[in-house]
C-alpha positions in Angstrom: 0.0 0.0 0.0 1.5 3.3 -1.1 1.7 6.5 1.0 -1.2 8.2 -0.8 -3.5 5.3 -0.1 -2.5 5.2 3.6 -3.1 9.0 3.8 -6.6 8.7 2.2 -7.6 5.8 4.5 -6.4 7.7 7.5 -8.4 10.8 6.5 -11.5 8.6 5.9 -11.1 7.0 9.3 -10.8 10.4 11.0 -13.9 11.7 9.2 -15.9 8.6 10.3 -14.7 9.1 13.8 -15.7 12.7 13.7 -19.2 11.8 12.5 -19.5 9.0 15.1 -18.6 11.4 17.9 -21.4 13.7 16.8 -23.9 10.8 16.4 -23.1 9.1 19.7 -22.7 12.3 21.7 -25.8 13.9 20.2 -23.8 17.2 19.9 -25.6 20.3 18.6 -24.2 21.7 15.3 -22.9 24.9 16.9 -20.6 22.9 19.1 -19.4 20.4 16.5 -20.8 20.6 13.0 -20.7 17.5 10.8 -17.9 17.0 8.2 -20.5 17.5 5.4 -21.5 20.9 6.9 -17.9 22.0 7.2 -17.2 20.9 3.6 -20.3 22.8 2.3 -19.2 26.0 4.3 -15.7 25.7 2.8 -17.2 25.5 -0.7 -19.6 28.4 -0.2 -16.9 30.7 1.3 -14.0 29.5 -0.8 -13.3 32.9 -2.3 -13.0 34.7 1.0 -11.1 31.9 2.6 -8.5 31.8 -0.2 -8.0 35.5 0.0 -7.4 35.4 3.8 -5.3 32.2 3.4 -3.0 34.1 1.1 -2.4 36.7 3.7 -1.7 34.1 6.4 0.6 32.2 4.1 2.6 35.3 3.4 2.9 36.1 7.1 4.0 32.5 7.8 6.5 32.6 5.0 8.1 35.8 6.1 8.0 34.7 9.8 9.8 31.5 8.8 12.4 33.4 6.8 13.2 36.0 9.5 13.0 33.5 12.3 15.3 31.1 10.6 17.8 33.8 9.8 17.8 35.1 13.4 17.9 31.7 14.9 20.7 30.5 12.6 22.8 33.6 13.4 22.2 33.2 17.1 23.3 29.5 16.9 26.4 30.4 15.0 27.3 33.1 17.5 26.8 30.6 20.4 28.8 28.0 18.5 31.7 30.4 17.7 32.1 32.3 21.0 32.3 30.8 24.5 31.6 34.2 26.0 28.4 34.4 24.1 27.5 30.9 25.4 27.9 32.2 29.0 25.8 35.3 28.5 23.3 34.5 25.8 22.4 30.8 26.5 21.0 31.4 30.0 18.8 34.3 28.7 17.7 32.2 25.7 16.6 29.3 28.0 15.0 31.7 30.5 13.0 33.4 27.7 11.1 30.2 27.1 9.4 30.6 30.5 7.4 33.4 29.0 4.5 32.0 26.8 4.7 33.6 23.4 0.9 33.7 23.3 1.0 36.1 26.3 2.9 38.7 24.4 0.6 38.6 21.3 -1.5 41.5 22.5 1.7 43.5 23.2 3.0 42.9 19.7 -0.3 44.1 18.2 -0.1 47.3 20.4 3.6 47.9 19.4 3.4 46.9 15.7 -0.2 47.6 14.9 -2.9 45.6 13.3 -1.0 45.0 10.0 1.2 42.2 9.0 4.2 43.3 11.1 2.8 41.9 14.4 1.8 38.6 12.9 5.2 38.1 11.2 6.8 39.0 14.5 4.6 36.4 16.3 5.5 33.7 13.8 9.2 34.6 14.0 9.3 34.5 17.8 7.5 31.2 18.0 10.0 29.4 15.7 13.1 31.2 16.9 13.9 28.9 19.8 13.4 25.5 17.9 15.7 26.7 15.1 18.3 28.1 17.5 18.3 25.1 19.9 18.4 22.5 17.2 21.1 24.2 15.1 23.2 24.9 18.2 22.9 21.3 19.4 24.1 20.2 15.9 27.1 22.5 16.1 28.0 21.2 19.6 27.8 17.6 18.6 30.1 17.8 15.6 32.2 14.6 15.6 35.2 15.2 17.9 37.6 13.5 15.5 36.8 15.9 12.7 37.4 18.9 15.0 40.7 17.5 16.3 41.9 16.9 12.8 40.9 20.5 11.8 42.8 21.9 14.8 45.9 20.0 13.9 45.8 21.1 10.2 44.6 24.7 10.7 46.1 27.5 12.7 44.5 28.3 16.1 43.0 31.5 14.9 41.0 29.8 12.1 37.9 29.0 14.3 35.5 30.5 11.7 37.0 28.3 9.0 36.5 25.2 11.1 33.0 26.3 11.9 32.2 27.0 8.2 33.8 24.0 6.6 33.2 21.3 9.3 30.7 22.2 12.1 28.0 23.9 9.9 27.8 21.0 7.3 27.7 18.5 10.2 24.9 20.4 11.9 22.7 20.7 8.8 20.6 17.6 9.7 19.9 19.1 13.1 18.9 22.4 11.5 16.6 20.6 9.2 14.9 19.0 12.3 14.5 22.5 13.8 13.0 23.8 10.5 10.4 20.9 10.5 9.3 21.9 14.0 9.3 25.6 12.9 7.2 24.9 9.9 4.6 23.1 12.1 4.4 25.9 14.7 4.7 29.0 12.5 1.0 28.9 11.5 0.0 28.9 15.2 1.9 32.2 15.7 0.5 33.8 12.6 -3.2 32.8 13.2 -3.0 33.6 16.9 -1.7 37.1 16.1 -4.6 37.5 13.6 -7.1 36.4 16.2 -5.8 38.9 18.7 -6.1 41.8 16.3 -6.1 42.0 12.5 -8.0 43.1 9.4 -7.2 40.1 7.3 -6.1 36.5 7.5 -7.6 33.2 8.6 -7.4 34.1 12.3 -9.3 37.3 11.6 
């Protein structure tokens, strides 16, 4: 059975489960509409939804771009400088104690109801996964490779070692961070639209 068939069977099973929950629980439509009702609503409002989806997709894309750049640069700074590790790493970890959702209203107040606050929200929510995964990849570069590079290169060529050895070795970890980022970026954008916006799926 190929992947497409498995995906279709999974989707069909979830739709049947959805319908069964409604039937067995005798839930009113305003609490949980049927799959058919949702499909009909999507069809009737396809034009409006596509327009708002385009806005949300742009916010997600820009949030991913800026968040990845910022997270990648932060990870490189942490991997290059031990002083930066001592100062930045504790602050980076402590920042995760603040729920990103709690600052969404502040971002709307600071950046307005336009796309800026939603891009910032998406960027912030993906910043830590990208930074943490990329930095872990840099830290776990095979020790033998680094020892060989230190023997063959002068001591002041740390950036060359980072660029030619550590960064390529850390790319799989960065890819893992980007997969997480791609999954959570829509949450940030839609939540920002829900708090305050004039367009987008959250609006």
